[in-house]
N, C-alpha and C positions, 0 to 999 in steps of 0.2 A: 431577453431570458430567454425568450421564443427561440429563436437562434442556440441558445446553449441546450434547451431541453427536447428539440424535434429537429435530430443530425437529419441529413437528405439518407430519402430509399427506403425501402422497405427492412431491408436485414439487416440494417443499423439501427433503425430505431425497435425492432425486437432487440437486439444486443445491448441497446441502450435502456429498457424497459425493464428485462432481465437484471442489471447491473442495477438498476433504482430501487426494483424488490426487493433484492441479495442487499445490498447496501443499508436498507429500511432495517432490515433484522440484524444488519451488524450495530447500528447506533442502539438499538433497542438491547443487545446482550451489554457491549461494550458499558452503556448505562449501570445498568441492570445486575450483568451477571456476577459481578464478585459480591453485591448484598447476598444475592438469593441464595450463594452457597453459605456466606457467611452468618447473617439473621435468620434463612428460612433452614435452611438445610441442619444449619448448626458447627461448620467445617473451623477450627480456627486457621487468625490470615495467611500463615505460613504454610499450611496444607493448599490453600489453595493458588497462591504464589507457584506453591513446587507444582501443582495439576496445569498452572498457563506455562510455564518452562518446558514441560516435558512435552504438553500439546504442541508448542513451535517447533521441539527438536525432533518432532515425527514427522510435523510438515514438511523437513526440510526434504528428506527425504523420498517424502510421499510425490511431493510435487514433480521431481525429478520422473518415477515410473508413468504417473498416471500423465504427465505433457507428451511423453513417446506413446502411452497406449493411444492419446488421441490422436497425434500422428498417421496412427496404422489403418485405426478402427472408426476416425473420423470429430473432429471435435463437436458436431451436434450430439452425436447421441451419446459421447462419453458424458458431457458437460450435462445432460439430463442424467445420465444415471448418477454424477455427484450430485446432484440436484435432490435425487430420489434417498440417495444416502446421508443427505443432511439432513433432510427431513425424521428419516429413522433415527438417527443419533442423536438430534437433539430432543426429540420427544424423549427421548431414553433417562437426558435430562430431568426427568420429573421422578423420574425410578429412585435417584440418587438421596442416598441414606449413609453411606459412609464414605470417608478417606479411601479405598479401593475402587468402588463401584464411582465414584468420581472419577479417578485417575484414570479407570478404564473408559470409560465416557469422552475423556480428555484428551486422551492419542487419538482414538477417532475422528470428533471435532476436528483434533489440528490436521490429522489426515484430510479431511474432508475440506479446509478451509486453504489450504495449500494446492491440491488438486481441482479450486473452483478457477484459481488463478490461473495453473498452468494450460487448462484448458479453455479458459476464454481465450487468450494467446492467439490460438490459429485461427479463432472466432474473429477477432479484432483485426487479427492478418488480410482476414480473406475479406471481409464487407468493409475494410478503410479505406479500399479504393489505393490510388498511387501513394496518398499519403498518412496511410495508418496511423502514426505520432497525434496526428491531428485528431483523428478518433478518438485516440486514448485519450486527448485532451478533453474532449465532451463528457468520455465515460467519467473522468477524474470529476468535471467539474458536477454531474449529476449524482455521481455516488458520497462527494461532501455534502452536496444538501441534502441527499437523502438521509446519511448519516446523523445529519442534524436535527432532521423532524425526528426520525429514528431515536436519540437521545432526547427529545422532547417530549415525546411520547413515555417512553419509559418513565420521564419526571413524576410522571403522576400515580404511576407504582410507586417510586419511590417516596409519596411525602402521603402515599398511604400507608406504607411499611406493613401492608398486611399480607398471610400467604399468598390469599386468591387472585390479588394485585400481583402477585410477582410469577404466580404459576399463570397469570394470565398472557403475560410480555414471552414466558417462556413458549409458552403453545405457540402466541403469535412469532415468533423465532423459527420453528418448526414451520408453521405455516408458507411465510417468505421462500422458504427453500423449496416449497411445494409448486408454489404459482411460479417463482422465477425458473425453475424445469417448466412447468406447463407453456410458460411464454412463448419457452425455444419449438415447440412445435411449432409456431408458425412461422419458422423461420428458413427461407428458401434455399434449396441445396448451395453447397460452398464447392468451391472447385479450384484447386491449388496447381498452377505447372498444367493446367489440360486434364489432369487426374480429379475425377470426383469424386465427391468423400466415401469415405470408408472402402475405397480402390487397392486400399494396402500396396501405395505407391511410398511411402515414406522408407527415410535409412530403417534399415532395422537393424543398423549401430548405434555405440554411442558415437556418434559424431562432437556433439558438443564439447565431450569431454577429450576431446583428440584438438581440437581447436585450442590451440594457444592463446593468437589474439585474445578471443572471446573470453578464455577465460580470466587471462588480465584484465580486461573491463569490467567482468566483474567482480573481480578482488576489488579495483577501485570502487567499483560502485556500494561494495558492500563498508566499503569504509565511507563513505560518503552518507549512506543509508544511517548512520550511525546519529545524524540529525534530525530522524524523523520523529524521536519523544521529546523533543525541545518544547513544545508544545503543551503536550499531555501530563510528561513525568517534570523536569529539570524546571521548566519554568514557575509552576504555580510553587514545587518546594524551593526556590529559589524567591520570587515576592514575598509568603509568609517567614522566613529565617533569615531573608540577607537582608531584605530592603525594607522600607517603611512606607512604602505605595500602600495603598488599602485595598481588603482583599478584593474589592472588587474585580478588582486589576486583572483579575485570573481570568474571571468569564469577559471580560470585554475582550484582551488577547485572544481568545479561544474565538470567538465570536467574529473580530477583526481579521482572524487568517481563515476562517472560513468563508465569509463572505468574498475576499481577495481571491481564493481559489478558482471559487466558483466563477467569477465575473474575468477573472486574468486568463484561466488554463487555456481557453482555447485558443484569445486572440495570439499569446506566445508559442502556442504549437504550432500555429500557421506557421511561422516565422522559422520553427526548426522543423526545415523539410526534409534534410538531406542530411549525411554524414557530417559533411566539413563543419555544415553549420551545428551539427549536434557538439561537436567539440568547443567550438565557440560560444555553445550555451553553459556547457559544463564550465568554461570559464568565468563566463558571468558567476556563473550560480556560486561557485568557489568565494567570489569577491564579495559578492550578498551574503551570505552566508557568516563571512568574517566580519564585514561592518553591521550587521546582525547583534550577531554573539555578542562584539565590543560593546555597543550601546545597555543592551543586558546588564551586562557585567557592571559598569558603569551607574547602574540605578543604583547601587549597594552605595550606602552612607550619605545619602544628599536628601534634602526636604521632599516629603512626602509627593508635593504637586509635581518636581521635577522630575522625582525617581518615576512616577507615571506616565511623564513625558517624553522620558529615556525608554521603557519600555513599549510603550507605542511604536516609534521611533525604530526601536529593534526590531520589534515583529513587524514592520512593513516591511523594511529591509530584509529580515531572513524569510518574508514570505517569496517573496520574489526571486529568493536562493531555491527557495524550494520551488518553486514555478520552473523556472530555469531548469534545473534540475531532473526535476520529472519530465520534463518535454524530451530534454537530450538523452534520457537513458531509455524514455519509450523507443525516440527514434532510429539509436544504435542496436538495441536489442532485436527490435524488427528486422530492421537494414542491415545485420549485418548475420543474420539466422537464414538459412538456407527455408524458401514456402512449405518445404514438402516436411521440414523436420521443426517447425516454427514451436510445438509444445515441447518436445525435448529441450529445445535451446531455451524455452521460457522458465520450464523446471529449474535448469540450470541457471539461470539469472535470477529468478528467486529464491536460489539458496545464498545467491550471496547476497540477496537485499534482507533475505530472513537473518543469518548468519550476523550481520548489522546489526537490525533492530534488535537483537537478542541478547546482543553483549550492549547494547547502548545504556540501559540502567545502570549495570554496575559503572562504565565510562563516565557516566553522569555523576553517578555519585562520588568515584575517586578524584574525577578533575575540578570540575565548577564547585560543586557543592564542598569537597572535601579543602579545596587549595584556595577558593576563593579565585580573583583579579587572574593570575598567573594558572589557574586551572585553566577558564576561560578561552585564554588567549592561544594555551598548546591545543585544546578542542579543537577552535577555531583555525587556526594554522594549519592541524593536520585538514582539515579538510576543502581549506583551500589550496597547499599543494595537491591532493586529490584532483580539483577541478580543473588547474592547472595542469596534471599529467595526462588528461585526458586529451586535451588537443592535439598534441604532437601525435600520440599515439594514432586517433582516429584519423587526423592528418594522412600520414604515413598509407595509412590502412585505405583510405578515398583514392589515392594516385597510386597504389598494387590495384586495385579494381579498376581502373581508367584508362591503366594501361597499354597501348594497343598492342598485339601478339606481336611476335617479328623483332 
């Protein structure tokens, strides 16, 4: 755990600290946000869902533009600016009293969330050393732990179920943005390709939108990203509506998933150190996701104890696939992007990831939840094919990059 929580070097530790604080705030909001809007503000669940969808769509566009700003003006100063904007925007949640004010704040919040990712990517690239994907593994482990702690903290407000308790959670969420920005003031100067931060050396064009290989891989990753809502959306509904497994299996599955990510992400990321190894990891990811989803599907129509065992085995296989996918996508998203345009490329890559997660609930509802085992198989096979398709493409890119001139 010490290796996970304390990466090497001042720069990495500062970035890890700001990521931890930001992720803790995310855990607070994910656990209590929807209940705050429905129980305290009094909005219907359908309006809350509409606002969250609008926020996600706004974030898809904002991430690309703010990523380009980070390339031109320096990721440190832009990330601090984004954190300050997040403080103001999330404080605005306290003033929401109608659907329209909620929608406005949601749109701004969606832009801030996406901007946080696209400005973090250049910092990961700059301070990650020769293997930024390994550092990204650190951040993912730290982030998952922080989200879990934030969720636990929000649980006290949920249990109290009072206006004061929920308002306290929202205020703490705003403060996490402020603190994460202040932490970045200790970040040492960042240099990419010999150009000091903010020197204006970034590509002023939209290189990422002209890079066909990168766009293809972004599209494949969008398909792979469908699986990220399985633990939080699909699995709880599947367990309750389609299996006889005990209800506590839902919490157990989430805890098992979180612990595996925290413990294994860094170790697995160390073995994904270049583009070819990323291709192999994507192949393993597709296979593990296929096995895990099949085991979850088979939990329907069996005795409760056997269903719980199948679900546990399925979560283990699924989580290995999730970890391989995260390590591989982090490696080639960084490795195939020019260092001076990392923010722009990260914004484009995040666009694909966001689209995948955005449409995932609808896909889950139309396939596994509506069709049962056949729907699970269709979805699992789609992810398997996407994982396998990455390997030859990344292999070809790697050979082209290393081919000697002439």
